[in-house]
C-alpha positions as CSV (number, residue, x, y, z in Angstrom):
1,X,-13.5,23.6,-2.3
2,X,-13.6,21.0,0.5
3,X,-13.6,17.2,-0.1
4,X,-15.5,14.9,2.2
5,X,-14.4,11.4,2.9
6,X,-16.4,8.8,4.8
7,X,-14.6,6.3,6.9
8,X,-16.7,3.1,7.5
9,X,-17.3,1.5,10.9
10,X,-15.2,-1.6,9.9
11,X,-13.0,-2.7,7.1
12,X,-11.8,-6.0,5.6
13,X,-8.3,-7.2,4.8
14,X,-7.7,-10.4,2.8
15,X,-4.6,-12.3,1.8
16,X,-4.4,-15.7,0.1
17,X,-1.7,-18.3,0.2
18,X,-1.4,-20.1,-3.1
19,X,0.1,-23.6,-2.7
20,X,0.2,-27.1,-4.1
21,X,0.6,-28.8,-0.7
22,X,-2.1,-30.1,1.6
23,X,-2.5,-27.9,4.6
24,X,-2.3,-29.5,8.1
25,X,-2.6,-27.7,11.4
26,X,-2.5,-24.1,10.3
27,X,-2.7,-22.6,13.7
28,X,0.3,-24.6,14.9
29,X,2.3,-23.6,11.8
30,X,1.6,-19.9,12.4
31,X,2.6,-20.1,16.1
32,X,5.8,-21.9,15.2
33,X,6.9,-19.4,12.5
34,X,6.0,-16.0,14.0
35,X,8.0,-14.1,16.6
36,X,6.5,-14.5,20.1
37,X,4.7,-11.1,20.2
38,X,3.1,-11.7,16.8
39,X,2.2,-15.3,17.6
40,X,0.4,-14.3,20.8
41,X,-1.5,-11.6,19.1
42,X,-2.5,-13.8,16.2
43,X,-3.6,-16.7,18.5
44,X,-6.0,-14.5,20.3
45,X,-7.8,-13.6,17.0
46,X,-7.9,-16.9,15.2
47,X,-11.3,-18.4,14.5
48,X,-13.0,-15.0,15.2
49,X,-14.1,-12.5,12.5
50,X,-10.9,-10.6,13.2
51,X,-8.9,-13.5,11.7
52,X,-10.5,-16.3,9.8
53,X,-8.8,-19.0,7.7
54,X,-10.5,-20.8,4.8
55,X,-9.2,-23.6,2.5
56,X,-10.4,-24.1,-1.1
57,X,-9.3,-26.0,-4.1
58,X,-8.2,-23.4,-6.6
59,X,-11.0,-24.4,-9.0
60,X,-13.7,-23.6,-6.5
61,X,-11.9,-20.7,-4.8
62,X,-13.6,-17.4,-4.2
63,X,-10.4,-15.7,-5.1
64,X,-9.3,-15.3,-8.7
65,X,-5.5,-15.3,-8.8
66,X,-5.1,-15.6,-12.6
67,X,-4.0,-12.0,-13.0
68,X,-1.6,-11.8,-10.0
69,X,1.6,-9.9,-10.6
70,X,4.7,-9.3,-8.4
71,X,8.3,-8.3,-8.3
72,X,9.3,-11.9,-8.7
73,X,7.6,-13.3,-11.9
74,X,8.3,-16.9,-10.9
75,X,6.4,-16.4,-7.6
76,X,3.5,-14.8,-9.5
77,X,3.4,-17.7,-12.0
78,X,3.4,-20.2,-9.1
79,X,0.5,-18.3,-7.5
80,X,-1.5,-18.3,-10.8
81,X,-1.0,-22.0,-11.3
82,X,-1.4,-23.3,-7.7
83,X,-4.0,-26.0,-7.0
84,X,-5.0,-24.8,-3.4
85,X,-5.9,-21.5,-1.9
86,X,-5.9,-20.6,1.8
87,X,-7.6,-17.4,2.6
88,X,-6.7,-15.2,5.6
89,X,-9.5,-12.7,6.2
90,X,-9.8,-10.0,8.9
91,X,-12.9,-8.0,9.4
92,X,-12.0,-5.2,11.8
93,X,-13.4,-2.1,13.5
94,X,-11.5,0.8,12.1
95,X,-10.1,1.6,15.6
96,X,-8.0,-1.6,15.2
97,X,-6.1,-0.2,12.3
98,X,-3.4,-0.6,11.2
99,X,-2.4,-3.5,13.5
100,X,-5.3,-5.8,12.3
101,X,-4.2,-5.9,8.6
102,X,-0.6,-6.2,9.7
103,X,-1.4,-9.3,11.8
104,X,-3.4,-10.9,8.9
105,X,-0.6,-10.4,6.5
106,X,1.9,-11.8,8.9
107,X,-0.3,-14.9,9.3
108,X,-0.5,-15.3,5.5
109,X,3.3,-15.1,5.3
110,X,3.7,-17.7,8.0
111,X,1.3,-20.1,6.4
112,X,3.1,-19.6,3.0
113,X,6.4,-20.4,4.6
114,X,5.1,-23.6,6.1
115,X,3.6,-24.8,2.8
116,X,6.2,-23.5,0.4
117,X,3.4,-21.4,-0.9
118,X,3.1,-17.8,-2.3
119,X,1.3,-15.2,-0.3
120,X,-0.9,-12.8,-2.3
121,X,-2.3,-9.5,-1.2
122,X,-5.9,-9.5,-2.6
123,X,-6.3,-5.7,-2.3
124,X,-3.2,-5.0,-4.6
125,X,-3.3,-8.2,-6.7
126,X,0.4,-8.7,-6.0
127,X,2.5,-11.3,-4.4
128,X,4.2,-10.5,-1.0
129,X,7.8,-10.6,-0.1
130,X,8.7,-13.3,2.5
131,X,9.7,-10.9,5.1
132,X,7.8,-10.6,8.4
133,X,8.0,-7.4,10.4
134,X,8.6,-8.3,14.0
135,X,6.0,-6.2,15.8
136,X,2.7,-4.5,14.8
137,X,4.1,-1.2,16.1
138,X,6.7,-1.4,13.3
139,X,4.0,-0.8,10.7
140,X,5.0,1.5,7.9
141,X,2.9,2.3,4.9
142,X,6.0,1.9,2.6
143,X,6.0,-1.8,3.3
144,X,4.0,-2.7,0.1
145,X,0.6,-1.5,1.5
146,X,-0.2,0.8,-1.4
147,X,0.1,-1.6,-4.4
148,X,1.4,1.2,-6.6
149,X,4.5,0.7,-8.8
150,X,6.1,2.7,-11.6
151,X,5.1,1.7,-15.1
152,X,7.9,0.2,-17.3
153,X,7.3,2.7,-20.1
154,X,10.8,4.1,-20.3
155,X,12.7,0.9,-19.6
156,X,10.8,-1.0,-22.2
157,X,11.2,1.8,-24.8
158,X,7.5,2.5,-25.1
159,X,8.1,6.2,-24.4
160,X,11.1,8.1,-25.8
161,X,10.3,11.6,-24.6
162,X,13.4,13.6,-23.7
163,X,14.2,13.8,-19.9
164,X,14.2,17.6,-20.1
165,X,10.9,17.9,-21.9
166,X,8.6,18.9,-19.1
167,X,5.3,18.3,-20.8
168,X,6.5,15.9,-23.5
169,X,3.9,13.2,-22.8
170,X,1.1,12.2,-20.4
171,X,1.8,8.4,-20.2
172,X,1.7,7.8,-16.5
173,X,-1.4,7.3,-14.3
174,X,-0.6,6.1,-10.8
175,X,-3.4,4.6,-8.6
176,X,-3.2,3.2,-5.1
177,X,-4.8,-0.2,-4.4
178,X,-5.1,-1.0,-0.7
179,X,-6.1,2.2,1.1
180,X,-9.7,1.0,1.4
181,X,-8.7,-1.6,4.0
182,X,-7.6,1.4,6.1
183,X,-11.0,3.0,5.7
184,X,-9.8,5.5,3.2
185,X,-10.5,6.3,-0.5
186,X,-8.0,5.3,-3.1
187,X,-5.8,8.0,-4.6
188,X,-4.6,8.7,-8.1
189,X,-2.5,11.1,-10.1
190,X,-3.0,11.1,-13.8
191,X,-1.5,12.5,-17.1
192,X,2.0,12.6,-15.7
193,X,5.0,12.8,-18.1
194,X,7.4,9.9,-17.9
195,X,10.3,12.0,-16.6
196,X,8.3,13.0,-13.5
197,X,6.9,9.5,-12.7
198,X,9.0,9.1,-9.5
199,X,8.1,12.6,-8.2
200,X,4.4,11.8,-8.8
201,X,4.7,8.5,-7.0
202,X,6.3,10.2,-4.0
203,X,3.5,12.8,-3.9
204,X,1.0,10.0,-3.9
205,X,2.8,8.2,-1.1
206,X,3.0,11.3,1.0
207,X,-0.7,12.1,0.5
208,X,-1.6,8.6,1.6
209,X,0.4,9.0,4.7
210,X,-1.1,12.3,5.5
211,X,-4.6,10.8,5.3
212,X,-3.8,7.5,7.1
213,X,-4.6,8.7,10.7
214,X,-8.2,9.5,9.6
215,X,-8.8,5.8,9.0
216,X,-9.0,5.2,12.7
217,X,-12.1,7.5,13.1
218,X,-15.4,6.4,11.5
219,X,-17.7,9.0,10.0
220,X,-17.4,11.9,7.7
221,X,-14.3,14.0,7.5
222,X,-14.3,17.3,5.6
223,X,-10.8,18.0,4.1
224,X,-9.6,21.3,2.8
225,X,-9.5,21.3,-0.9
226,X,-5.7,22.0,-0.7
227,X,-3.9,19.6,1.7
228,X,-0.5,20.5,3.2
229,X,2.1,17.7,2.9
230,X,5.1,17.9,5.2
231,X,8.5,16.4,5.4
232,X,7.3,14.5,8.5
233,X,4.6,12.9,6.3
234,X,7.2,11.6,3.9
235,X,9.5,10.5,6.6
236,X,6.7,8.6,8.4
237,X,5.7,6.8,5.2
238,X,9.2,5.3,5.1
239,X,9.5,4.7,8.9
240,X,12.1,7.4,9.4
241,X,12.3,9.7,12.3
242,X,14.5,12.4,10.8
243,X,13.1,15.0,8.3
244,X,13.7,14.1,4.6
245,X,13.5,17.6,3.2
246,X,14.3,21.0,4.8
247,X,11.8,23.3,3.0
248,X,8.3,23.9,4.2
249,X,5.2,21.9,3.3
250,X,3.9,21.5,-0.3
251,X,0.3,21.9,-1.2
252,X,-1.8,19.4,-3.2
253,X,-5.4,19.8,-4.4
254,X,-7.7,16.9,-3.8
255,X,-10.6,16.3,-6.2
256,X,-13.3,13.6,-6.3
257,X,-12.7,11.5,-9.5
258,X,-14.9,8.5,-8.7
259,X,-16.6,6.5,-6.0
260,X,-14.2,6.2,-3.1
261,X,-11.4,7.7,-5.2
262,X,-9.6,11.1,-4.9
263,X,-7.4,12.7,-7.5
264,X,-4.3,14.7,-6.7
265,X,-3.6,17.9,-8.6
266,X,-1.4,21.0,-8.2
267,X,-2.8,23.8,-5.9
268,X,-5.3,26.1,-7.5
269,X,-2.9,29.0,-7.4
270,X,-0.2,27.3,-9.4
271,X,-0.1,29.0,-12.9
272,X,1.3,26.1,-14.9
273,X,0.5,22.5,-15.8
274,X,0.7,19.4,-13.6
275,X,4.1,18.4,-15.0
276,X,5.5,21.9,-14.5
277,X,4.4,21.7,-10.9
278,X,6.0,18.4,-10.5
279,X,9.2,19.7,-12.1
280,X,9.4,23.1,-10.4
281,X,7.7,23.0,-7.0
282,X,8.7,19.8,-5.2
283,X,11.7,19.1,-2.9
284,X,14.5,17.4,-4.8
285,X,14.2,14.2,-2.6
286,X,10.8,13.5,-4.2
287,X,12.5,13.2,-7.6
288,X,15.3,10.9,-6.3
289,X,14.0,8.4,-3.7
290,X,12.5,5.2,-5.0
291,X,12.9,3.1,-1.9
292,X,14.3,3.3,1.5
293,X,14.7,1.0,4.5
294,X,12.9,2.0,7.7
295,X,14.9,3.2,10.7
296,X,15.0,0.4,13.2
297,X,17.3,2.1,15.7
298,X,15.7,2.8,19.0
299,X,14.7,6.4,19.6
300,X,16.9,8.5,22.0
301,X,15.8,8.6,25.6
């Protein structure tokens, strides 16, 4: 059965800088702190719908940061308690993806750096790391664009299922938060046993990368019910040029589970459960790789 997704004509990306400092000339601060190519691209968009800045006292802010989380809990707490919010909003035709959100996020990071603030990704509800990628063409989806992290069930002792118990629990549901700004539905994979959470996360990541190019083309897209995910999809997610597994593609079945949300399941022909599929049918690297740095070496001539 086919699944149809509708890509809108335009999308919105929004980031907020949480700070206690009074903001001065934000445009100048951005130009001073971004590399020249980024600064030039941002300057051409400022004060247009493609890149608007807005300042609000936290008490009157349109953005609620009280539930913000992040890898650094101190930063998350600073964001929740900050007295001022500076919004960076970009409304873009989908043909401007993914460079538009990339520039908006770089702008938020530069403003945060100038004000000792904390940049927050509104789509994911998480704080951002301070790193700025040098060029829009260096965009990789792995750079915190999905807003999906592994739950702490096993580390916190909430689940004690044995690592070798294939269907011992169904604790884990993983959902993306952030694909909509690329014109795409969010993805989820549910009822995963804790020992397979990383494999499920990497299936989610690879599926998102497979769909990403569609976000540049508005209109309806009829997808096959079973999507083929390749090693190149997984490599591109991380910003790698070399294949990351040697076997052929893997099949996933897409289902509509809610408005603008697709679920990921095993292919219809697989005779077992979701967790048996995650355990038996995936390349080993999907069970092993939690994070990886992009390949910044220049391609061969």
